[in-house]
C-alpha positions in Angstrom: 3.2 47.9 -33.6 5.8 49.5 -31.3 7.3 47.5 -28.5 7.2 48.8 -25.0 10.5 50.3 -23.9 12.5 48.0 -21.7 14.0 49.8 -18.7 17.4 48.4 -19.2 20.7 50.1 -19.8 23.9 48.6 -21.2 26.8 49.9 -19.2 30.2 50.7 -20.6 31.7 47.4 -19.4 29.0 45.5 -21.3 26.9 44.5 -18.3 23.2 45.0 -18.5 21.2 46.4 -15.6 17.4 46.1 -15.4 15.7 48.6 -13.1 14.0 46.8 -10.3 12.7 47.4 -6.8 15.5 47.6 -4.4 15.7 45.3 -1.4 15.1 41.7 -0.8 11.8 39.8 -0.8 12.9 38.2 2.4 12.8 41.2 4.7 14.9 40.8 7.8 12.7 41.4 10.8 13.6 43.0 14.1 13.7 39.7 15.9 16.0 36.9 14.9 13.4 34.2 15.5 10.9 35.7 13.0 13.5 35.7 10.1 13.2 33.2 7.3 15.7 30.5 6.1 15.7 28.3 3.1 15.4 24.6 3.6 18.4 22.6 2.5 16.1 19.8 1.1 13.3 21.7 -0.7 14.7 25.3 -1.0 11.6 27.0 0.2 11.9 29.9 2.7 10.1 29.3 6.0 10.2 31.0 9.4 13.0 29.8 11.6 10.4 28.5 14.1 9.4 25.8 11.5 12.9 24.7 10.8 15.1 22.1 12.4 18.6 20.7 11.8 19.5 17.5 10.3 23.0 16.1 9.5 23.4 15.9 5.7 26.7 14.8 4.3 28.4 15.2 7.7 27.2 18.8 8.3 24.2 20.2 10.2 21.8 21.8 7.7 18.5 23.7 8.3 15.6 21.7 7.0 11.8 21.8 7.4 10.5 20.2 10.5 8.9 17.7 10.8 9.2 17.3 7.0 8.9 19.4 3.8 5.9 17.4 2.7 4.1 17.8 6.0 4.6 21.6 6.0 3.3 21.8 2.4 0.2 19.9 3.2 -0.4 22.0 6.4 -0.2 25.2 4.4 -2.9 24.2 1.9 
């Protein structure tokens, strides 16, 4: 059986590049409020309107509001 050709190329400096769709899965929208951010606690991307700030280790970090667990249950 022949294996499917992988669409990769080894460059002269030894780095490997896999062909992929350009761009980011987290498309920046026209309005700042509709953009997404990742939660400092759970790491999931959520709209900025569902985020709040909480002091973690002396710095203000973006976290899910009211909590990560509550937003996960609400999205089910």
